[in-house]
Structures are given as C-alpha cells and as structure tokens.
C-alpha positions in Angstrom: -5.4 -8.6 28.5 -9.0 -9.0 27.5 -9.4 -10.8 24.7 -11.9 -9.0 21.9 -13.3 -10.0 18.5 -14.2 -8.0 15.5 -17.7 -7.1 14.0 -19.2 -9.4 11.1 -17.7 -8.9 7.7 -19.2 -5.8 5.9 -19.3 -7.1 3.0 -19.0 -4.7 -0.3 -17.0 -2.4 2.0 -14.6 -1.0 -0.6 -10.4 -1.5 1.1 -9.1 2.1 1.8 -6.0 2.8 0.0 -2.9 3.4 2.1 0.9 4.0 1.3 2.9 3.2 4.7 6.3 2.2 4.1 7.5 -1.4 4.9 10.4 -3.1 6.9 12.3 -3.8 3.9 12.5 0.1 3.1 10.2 1.2 0.6 6.8 2.4 0.8 3.9 0.1 -0.2 0.2 0.9 -1.4 -2.7 -0.7 -1.9 -2.4 -1.3 -5.4 1.2 -2.1 -5.0 -0.1 -5.4 -2.6 -3.1 -6.4 -4.7 -2.7 -10.0 -6.5 -4.8 -10.5 -9.5 -7.8 -12.4 -7.4 -7.5 -9.9 -4.7 -6.0 -9.5 -1.3 -5.3 -10.0 2.1 -4.5 -7.1 4.5 -3.8 -8.4 8.4 -3.2 -6.6 10.9 -0.9 -7.8 13.5 2.1 -6.7 15.8 4.8 -9.0 17.0 3.9 -9.3 21.3 0.5 -10.5 20.6 0.6 -14.2 21.6 -2.5 -14.8 19.5 -0.5 -13.8 16.8 2.1 -15.7 17.9 0.1 -18.8 18.0 -1.1 -18.8 14.6 2.2 -17.2 12.4 3.0 -20.7 11.8 0.4 -21.4 10.1 -0.5 -18.0 8.7 3.1 -18.1 6.7 2.2 -21.1 4.8 -1.2 -19.4 3.8 0.6 -16.7 2.4 3.0 -18.7 0.4 -0.2 -21.1 -0.7 -2.9 -17.7 -1.2 -0.3 -15.7 -2.9 0.1 -19.5 -5.3 -4.5 -18.4 -6.0 -3.6 -14.6 -7.2 -4.1 -13.3 -3.6 -2.1 -10.7 -2.2 -0.5 -10.8 1.5 0.8 -7.5 3.2 0.5 -7.1 7.3 0.0 -4.2 9.1 1.4 -2.9 12.4 -0.7 -0.7 14.2 0.4 -0.6 17.8 2.0 2.2 19.8 5.1 1.3 20.0 6.3 3.9 23.0 4.4 1.7 25.0 5.2 -2.1 23.7 8.6 -1.3 22.5 8.5 -4.9 21.4 6.5 -4.0 18.3 9.5 -1.5 17.0 10.1 -1.3 13.3 13.9 -2.6 14.2 12.2 -5.7 15.9 9.6 -6.0 12.9 12.1 -6.2 10.8 14.0 -8.2 13.3 10.9 -11.3 13.2 9.7 -11.1 9.2 13.9 -11.7 8.4 13.5 -14.2 11.0 10.9 -16.3 10.0 10.8 -15.1 6.3 7.8 -13.0 5.6 6.1 -14.1 2.4 4.8 -11.0 2.0 5.3 -6.8 2.8 4.9 -5.7 7.0 4.6 -2.4 6.9 4.2 0.2 9.7 1.7 2.5 11.0 2.8 4.9 12.9 -0.1 7.5 13.0 -3.0 4.6 13.3 -4.7 5.8 10.3 -5.0 3.1 8.4 -5.9 1.3 11.4 -9.0 3.3 12.0 -10.2 3.7 8.1 -10.4 -0.9 7.8 -11.8 -0.5 11.7 -9.2 -3.1 12.8 -9.7 -3.7 16.2 -7.5 -6.2 17.2 -4.5 -8.5 15.9 -5.1 -11.1 14.5 -7.5 -9.3 12.3 -8.4 -9.9 8.7 -9.7 -8.7 5.0 -10.1 -10.4 2.6 -11.0 -8.4 -0.5 -11.6 -9.3 -4.2 -10.1 -8.5 -7.8 -12.7 -5.5 -6.9 -11.5 -4.8 -3.9 -14.7 -5.2 -2.2 -14.9 -7.0 1.3 -15.5 -10.8 1.3 -13.7 -12.2 4.5 -13.6 -11.0 7.1 -13.4 -14.4 10.0 -10.2 -15.7 11.6 -7.5 -18.2 10.3 -8.6 -21.6 12.2 -9.8 -22.7 15.7 -6.2 -21.6 17.3 -6.5 -18.5 20.3 -3.7 -18.3 22.5 -2.4 -21.8 21.8 -2.8 -23.6 18.2 -5.4 -25.3 16.6 -4.9 -28.6 16.5 -2.4 -29.6 14.0 -5.8 -30.8 11.5 -7.7 -27.9 11.5 -9.7 -26.5 9.2 -7.8 -24.1 7.4 -10.8 -21.0 7.3 -9.3 -18.3 5.8 -6.9 -19.8 3.4 -10.6 -22.0 2.2 -12.5 -18.7 2.0 -9.6 -16.7 0.1 -9.3 -19.5 -1.9 -12.9 -19.4 -2.4 -12.7 -15.2 -3.8 -9.4 -15.5 -5.5 -11.8 -18.4 -7.9 -15.4 -17.0 -8.0 -15.1 -13.2 -6.2 -17.5 -13.9 -3.2 -15.9 -14.9 0.7 -18.5 -17.7 2.4 -21.8 -16.1 3.9 -21.4 -18.0 7.3 -18.2 -16.8 8.8 -16.1 -17.1 12.2 -14.5 -14.0 14.4 -11.2 -13.9 15.2 -9.8 -13.1 18.3 -7.4 -11.0 19.6 -5.5 -8.4 22.0 -7.4 -5.3 21.4 -4.9 -3.0 19.3 -2.8 -0.4 21.4 -4.1 3.0 20.2 -2.0 6.3 21.6 -3.8 8.6 23.5 
C-alpha cells in the first residue's frame, strides 16, 4: 500500500457540481450540501487505514464546522468490485454505526473524483461561500495512526477561517492516504 499526497491548494478553483446518491436514499448536489459560509468535500472510504485513523476526529470537526455555517459531505469513489468493503451497503452500515453528521455519497462512475482531482482517501477540499477552493490540506498530523490527542486541528482551523473571512491559510500540509481505487 503506497501512501499518496494530493497536490497543493489551487486557490480560487471553483467547486465542480455533482448529483450523487447518498446512503440515506436521497440524491445530493453541490448546492444542497453547501453551507451559508462554505463547503467541505471529503473523499473517504471504509477500508482505508488512514481514514479509519481519523474518522472520530473527522466526525467531531464536521459537527463543529456545521456550527460555523460550513456544509460537509463525504464521497466514496473506490471501485467496489475490487474493494467490496466500500460497497454502498457497507457505507451505510459504517455511517450509521458512527452516526455520520454529513451525507455519505457514492460516486459509482468515479466522475466526481476525477472532476475534483481527488487522488487519495482522505482527500479534503474546502470551499468558501462563493465556491472557491481555499483548502486542500490534511485533517491533522495523523497518518496510519491517530496523532496525539492534542494535535493541532488543521482542517477545522482552516475551514473556520474560511467561514469567517472567505480565505484559507496560505500554508497547508497535504493530506496523506491510500490511492483512490480506480476501475480499469
């Protein structure tokens, strides 16, 4: 398993639109997921040890970001034929067990991951209220293991700044994770 790092933030790039099914049986769009002060789009999956290492912190941070007017949405784009642990029924089981406070969407044809330029799980895209990319960093110092309990909440701090000012921090540490499992 090779760990990948996404590229640096392409400040100002507009959020690509999407219309995807959620594990809740509803369809979700860019507009329906956006909060009044911005949007966090997260590419995650069930089986990735990097996602598993941060999922509790991610849930906490998303709850806190929603209080700041930031909408949050998670998208799973892996090839489920090759990785059945990421299939929609498993997505639903995991999301319900952990009480996800955000929609968990299935990108079956992988077009949304390609439109965003997602490369790994987790991969985070933080947008301001105008839909301009302002953050492409990591959650915190976690890797395959959770960071120390007092680790700086980098994603939360960045998105809170975006909610309040419309601008993300100029210095950002790239996320690290498993590659998206592309279909052949």
